[in-house]
Backbone as ProteinMPNN parsed JSONL, in Angstrom:
{"seq_chain_A": "XXXXXXXXXXXXXXXXXXXXXXXXXXXXXXXXXXXXXXXXXXXXXXXXXXXXXXXXXXXXXXXXXXXXXXXXXXXXXXXXXXXXXXXXXXXX", "coords_chain_A": {"N_chain_A": [[5.051, 12.106, 4.942], [6.739, 12.882, 8.142], [6.961, 12.406, 12.264], [8.179, 14.622, 12.834], [7.644, 16.631, 11.334], [4.528, 16.769, 10.99], [3.98, 17.263, 14.036], [5.17, 19.612, 13.638], [3.03, 20.704, 11.785], [0.749, 20.635, 12.702], [1.471, 22.576, 15.004], [2.037, 25.115, 13.818], [-0.598, 25.703, 12.334], [-2.531, 25.082, 14.87], [-1.442, 27.799, 16.843], [0.244, 26.705, 17.795], [3.242, 26.276, 20.307], [6.237, 23.984, 19.015], [6.712, 22.725, 21.238], [4.087, 22.471, 23.04], [2.806, 21.033, 20.715], [3.497, 18.68, 20.456], [3.43, 17.714, 22.732], [0.632, 17.833, 22.627], [0.099, 16.231, 20.626], [1.349, 14.09, 21.699], [-0.418, 12.917, 23.481], [-3.05, 12.544, 21.968], [-2.068, 10.09, 20.559], [-1.355, 8.889, 23.127], [-4.052, 8.258, 24.061], [-5.459, 6.704, 22.318], [-4.236, 4.944, 22.122], [-4.136, 3.468, 24.372], [-7.376, 3.523, 23.805], [-7.79, 1.928, 22.155], [-6.379, -0.443, 23.23], [-8.02, -1.031, 25.316], [-9.954, -2.756, 24.192], [-11.647, -0.967, 23.579], [-13.533, 0.729, 21.048], [-12.469, 4.108, 18.78], [-14.236, 6.998, 17.808], [-14.084, 9.582, 15.155], [-15.897, 11.786, 13.918], [-16.371, 12.233, 10.581], [-13.509, 11.854, 10.266], [-13.02, 9.123, 10.92], [-13.092, 5.457, 11.758], [-11.142, 3.817, 14.292], [-9.979, 0.667, 15.589], [-10.433, -2.459, 16.779], [-9.372, -5.723, 15.084], [-9.533, -8.835, 15.383], [-7.753, -11.357, 14.847], [-7.702, -15.214, 14.015], [-6.401, -18.02, 14.468], [-3.916, -19.839, 12.435], [-3.23, -22.345, 9.593], [-0.053, -21.798, 7.256], [2.588, -21.48, 5.485], [5.437, -21.627, 4.47], [6.75, -19.172, 2.314], [9.409, -19.062, 1.261], [10.512, -22.319, 2.027], [8.754, -23.339, 2.056], [7.47, -24.972, 3.682], [4.924, -25.946, 5.743], [4.093, -24.054, 8.568], [2.441, -23.477, 11.458], [0.161, -20.174, 12.043], [-0.32, -17.897, 14.937], [-3.23, -16.929, 16.797], [-4.104, -13.284, 16.529], [-4.224, -10.172, 17.113], [-5.063, -6.914, 15.869], [-4.874, -3.072, 14.437], [-7.64, -1.589, 13.503], [-8.439, 0.867, 10.934], [-11.36, 3.32, 9.751], [-11.87, 4.969, 7.614], [-13.821, 7.424, 7.013], [-17.072, 9.032, 5.725], [-16.26, 12.041, 4.894], [-13.561, 12.086, 4.62], [-13.195, 10.824, 3.02], [-13.992, 11.63, 0.785], [-13.073, 14.452, 0.253], [-10.23, 13.313, -0.677], [-11.794, 11.953, -2.435], [-11.949, 14.271, -4.696], [-9.827, 15.333, -5.763]], "CA_chain_A": [[5.128, 13.014, 6.313], [6.353, 12.5, 9.251], [6.207, 13.178, 12.788], [8.453, 15.997, 13.415], [6.758, 17.756, 9.521], [2.956, 16.111, 11.776], [4.653, 18.314, 14.914], [5.485, 21.772, 13.249], [2.187, 21.992, 10.629], [-0.15, 20.891, 14.674], [1.785, 24.139, 16.004], [1.325, 26.385, 12.73], [-2.523, 25.511, 11.967], [-3.01, 25.822, 16.234], [-0.859, 28.675, 17.023], [1.395, 26.515, 19.436], [4.936, 26.312, 20.116], [6.484, 23.21, 18.757], [6.868, 21.747, 22.537], [3.423, 22.19, 22.958], [2.092, 20.704, 19.287], [4.295, 17.547, 20.773], [3.378, 17.076, 23.739], [-0.727, 17.552, 22.186], [0.175, 14.911, 19.663], [1.83, 12.173, 22.405], [-1.437, 13.01, 24.636], [-4.073, 12.077, 21.325], [-1.312, 8.897, 20.593], [-1.475, 7.549, 24.316], [-5.248, 7.905, 24.687], [-5.878, 6.018, 21.291], [-3.969, 3.475, 22.156], [-4.987, 3.209, 25.633], [-8.695, 2.856, 24.293], [-7.687, 0.253, 21.637], [-5.758, -1.687, 24.383], [-9.04, -1.973, 26.282], [-9.973, -3.479, 22.995], [-12.538, 0.157, 22.797], [-13.255, 1.639, 19.012], [-12.367, 5.325, 18.373], [-15.309, 7.225, 16.349], [-14.008, 11.061, 14.992], [-16.852, 11.821, 13.065], [-16.121, 13.253, 9.272], [-12.619, 11.309, 9.87], [-12.953, 7.414, 10.288], [-12.767, 5.104, 13.099], [-9.922, 2.997, 14.667], [-10.711, -0.374, 16.423], [-9.396, -3.654, 16.897], [-10.05, -7.013, 14.776], [-8.105, -10.068, 16.104], [-7.239, -12.798, 13.658], [-8.171, -16.462, 14.344], [-5.207, -19.211, 14.568], [-4.774, -20.258, 10.63], [-2.31, -22.638, 8.822], [0.376, -21.588, 7.317], [3.821, -22.178, 4.612], [7.152, -20.313, 4.212], [7.691, -19.201, 0.908], [10.593, -19.842, 1.243], [10.922, -23.261, 1.954], [7.708, -24.33, 1.322], [7.313, -25.71, 4.861], [3.497, -25.25, 6.612], [3.412, -23.258, 9.634], [0.951, -22.368, 12.5], [0.16, -18.695, 12.923], [-1.005, -17.704, 16.251], [-4.404, -15.652, 16.653], [-3.512, -11.848, 17.049], [-4.95, -8.526, 17.161], [-3.952, -5.848, 14.811], [-5.16, -2.353, 14.88], [-7.572, -1.112, 12.296], [-8.915, 1.754, 10.367], [-11.799, 3.182, 8.643], [-12.057, 6.336, 7.278], [-15.108, 8.413, 7.173], [-17.496, 9.681, 4.683], [-15.608, 13.429, 4.876], [-11.984, 12.414, 3.997], [-13.104, 9.766, 1.603], [-15.592, 12.799, -0.528], [-12.248, 15.315, 0.26], [-9.928, 12.594, -1.048], [-11.758, 11.953, -4.079], [-12.114, 15.614, -5.088], [-8.363, 15.946, -6.784]], "C_chain_A": [[5.381, 12.253, 7.851], [6.294, 12.551, 10.763], [6.844, 14.828, 13.361], [7.886, 16.906, 11.98], [5.165, 17.624, 10.812], [3.263, 17.735, 12.679], [4.526, 20.183, 14.208], [4.229, 21.616, 12.052], [0.987, 21.589, 12.492], [0.402, 22.705, 15.015], [1.9, 24.468, 14.766], [-0.216, 26.609, 12.768], [-3.284, 26.369, 13.987], [-2.553, 26.477, 16.974], [-0.117, 28.129, 18.468], [2.513, 26.432, 19.226], [5.056, 24.973, 19.697], [6.559, 21.859, 19.561], [5.658, 21.711, 22.671], [2.471, 21.472, 22.043], [2.705, 19.171, 19.376], [3.432, 17.174, 22.196], [1.3, 16.95, 23.442], [-0.685, 16.224, 21.947], [0.573, 13.631, 20.771], [0.948, 11.432, 22.879], [-2.292, 12.105, 24.172], [-3.304, 10.796, 21.299], [-1.944, 7.995, 21.461], [-2.881, 7.334, 24.114], [-5.618, 7.398, 23.448], [-5.343, 4.769, 21.2], [-4.225, 2.85, 23.042], [-6.325, 2.542, 25.188], [-8.462, 2.074, 23.29], [-7.021, -0.852, 22.584], [-7.088, -2.609, 25.277], [-9.859, -2.26, 25.21], [-11.48, -2.587, 22.86], [-12.686, 0.028, 21.356], [-13.006, 3.532, 19.233], [-13.08, 5.935, 17.486], [-14.906, 8.946, 16.108], [-14.844, 11.121, 13.802], [-16.082, 13.072, 11.617], [-14.157, 12.011, 9.342], [-12.624, 10.384, 9.617], [-13.228, 7.293, 12.192], [-11.488, 4.002, 13.203], [-10.643, 2.029, 15.829], [-9.54, -1.716, 15.92], [-10.125, -4.663, 16.406], [-8.992, -8.112, 15.26], [-8.487, -11.251, 15.138], [-7.623, -14.191, 14.526], [-5.901, -16.847, 14.124], [-5.833, -19.383, 13.024], [-2.886, -21.468, 10.54], [-1.025, -21.635, 7.745], [1.417, -21.879, 6.31], [4.857, -20.798, 4.079], [6.931, -20.333, 3.015], [8.796, -19.647, 0.127], [11.253, -20.862, 1.014], [9.855, -24.206, 1.551], [6.862, -24.971, 2.601], [6.159, -25.286, 5.336], [4.011, -24.943, 8.159], [1.717, -22.879, 9.999], [1.01, -21.155, 12.865], [-0.683, -18.782, 13.724], [-1.888, -16.735, 15.709], [-3.909, -14.388, 17.355], [-4.515, -10.641, 17.015], [-4.558, -7.798, 17.236], [-5.291, -4.822, 15.072], [-6.01, -2.144, 13.289], [-8.122, 0.296, 11.831], [-9.693, 1.901, 9.699], [-12.465, 4.17, 8.16], [-13.768, 6.648, 6.94], [-15.36, 9.071, 5.698], [-16.699, 10.985, 4.13], [-14.696, 13.126, 4.199], [-12.324, 11.81, 3.098], [-13.602, 10.469, 0.446], [-13.726, 13.755, -0.476], [-10.959, 14.082, -0.708], [-9.82, 12.591, -2.899], [-11.804, 13.102, -4.907], [-11.285, 15.665, -5.887], [-8.074, 15.02, -7.282]], "O_chain_A": [[4.678, 11.465, 8.483], [5.118, 12.873, 10.931], [6.305, 15.753, 13.969], [7.91, 18.13, 12.105], [4.929, 18.654, 11.444], [2.974, 18.871, 12.302], [4.009, 21.289, 14.366], [4.369, 22.493, 11.199], [0.645, 22.525, 13.214], [-0.288, 23.709, 15.193], [1.784, 23.323, 14.329], [-0.825, 27.591, 13.194], [-3.957, 27.355, 14.289], [-2.913, 26.203, 18.119], [0.06, 28.639, 19.575], [2.969, 26.485, 18.084], [3.991, 24.387, 19.893], [6.528, 20.68, 19.208], [5.43, 20.53, 22.41], [1.34, 21.26, 22.481], [2.446, 18.422, 18.434], [2.858, 16.093, 22.324], [0.689, 16.054, 24.024], [-1.148, 15.295, 22.609], [0.166, 12.473, 20.667], [0.908, 10.204, 22.96], [-2.644, 11.136, 24.845], [-3.81, 10.05, 22.137], [-2.628, 6.995, 21.24], [-3.146, 6.143, 23.955], [-6.746, 7.885, 23.378], [-5.705, 3.8, 20.531], [-4.57, 1.679, 22.886], [-6.689, 1.472, 25.675], [-9.152, 1.075, 23.495], [-7.284, -2.052, 22.506], [-7.254, -3.766, 25.664], [-10.938, -1.749, 25.511], [-12.417, -3.11, 22.256], [-12.014, -0.704, 20.629], [-13.69, 4.014, 20.136], [-12.834, 5.663, 16.312], [-15.453, 9.684, 16.928], [-14.515, 10.547, 12.764], [-15.554, 14.182, 11.686], [-13.811, 11.491, 8.282], [-12.373, 10.067, 8.454], [-13.4, 8.032, 13.161], [-10.994, 3.466, 12.211], [-11.493, 2.352, 16.659], [-8.538, -1.873, 15.222], [-11.261, -4.862, 16.837], [-7.778, -7.991, 15.418], [-9.564, -11.807, 14.921], [-7.819, -14.08, 15.736], [-4.847, -16.274, 13.845], [-6.942, -19.278, 12.501], [-1.847, -21.342, 11.186], [-1.452, -20.492, 7.581], [1.16, -23.05, 6.029], [4.875, -19.667, 3.594], [6.875, -21.426, 2.451], [9.053, -20.218, -0.933], [12.222, -20.912, 0.257], [9.889, -25.305, 0.999], [5.719, -25.405, 2.461], [6.149, -24.06, 5.452], [4.309, -25.931, 8.831], [0.674, -22.453, 9.504], [1.709, -20.811, 13.819], [-1.692, -19.476, 13.6], [-1.729, -15.984, 14.746], [-3.415, -14.374, 18.483], [-5.725, -10.732, 16.807], [-3.791, -7.458, 18.137], [-6.349, -5.178, 15.59], [-5.475, -2.374, 12.205], [-8.226, 0.983, 12.847], [-9.649, 1.145, 8.729], [-13.688, 4.223, 8.295], [-14.641, 5.827, 6.66], [-14.557, 9.464, 4.852], [-16.482, 11.005, 2.919], [-14.635, 13.662, 3.092], [-11.78, 12.148, 2.047], [-13.635, 9.994, -0.689], [-13.139, 13.51, -1.53], [-11.122, 14.398, -1.886], [-9.049, 12.825, -3.83], [-11.662, 12.806, -6.094], [-11.678, 16.05, -6.988], [-7.122, 15.01, -8.062]]}, "name": "protein", "num_of_chains": 1, "seq": "XXXXXXXXXXXXXXXXXXXXXXXXXXXXXXXXXXXXXXXXXXXXXXXXXXXXXXXXXXXXXXXXXXXXXXXXXXXXXXXXXXXXXXXXXXXX"}
């Protein structure tokens, strides 16, 4: 499913126009991004938890050349599925 298909599904489910559904989706994604950028986590009970994970600096190796490289520390988004979502996926 891509973004336009998601917008169509939201519009149909919530009985909104596609423009309204697109604005709603954009608002949700902006709020989620702002939350994670601030270092917070967002929990949607039954669906899952979005959080931020810090990765430490480490040494690595270029697989093509075999040369050692230093990989800097970084921050990455993380998602952990909730029990309700897991149960729905495992029913099928």
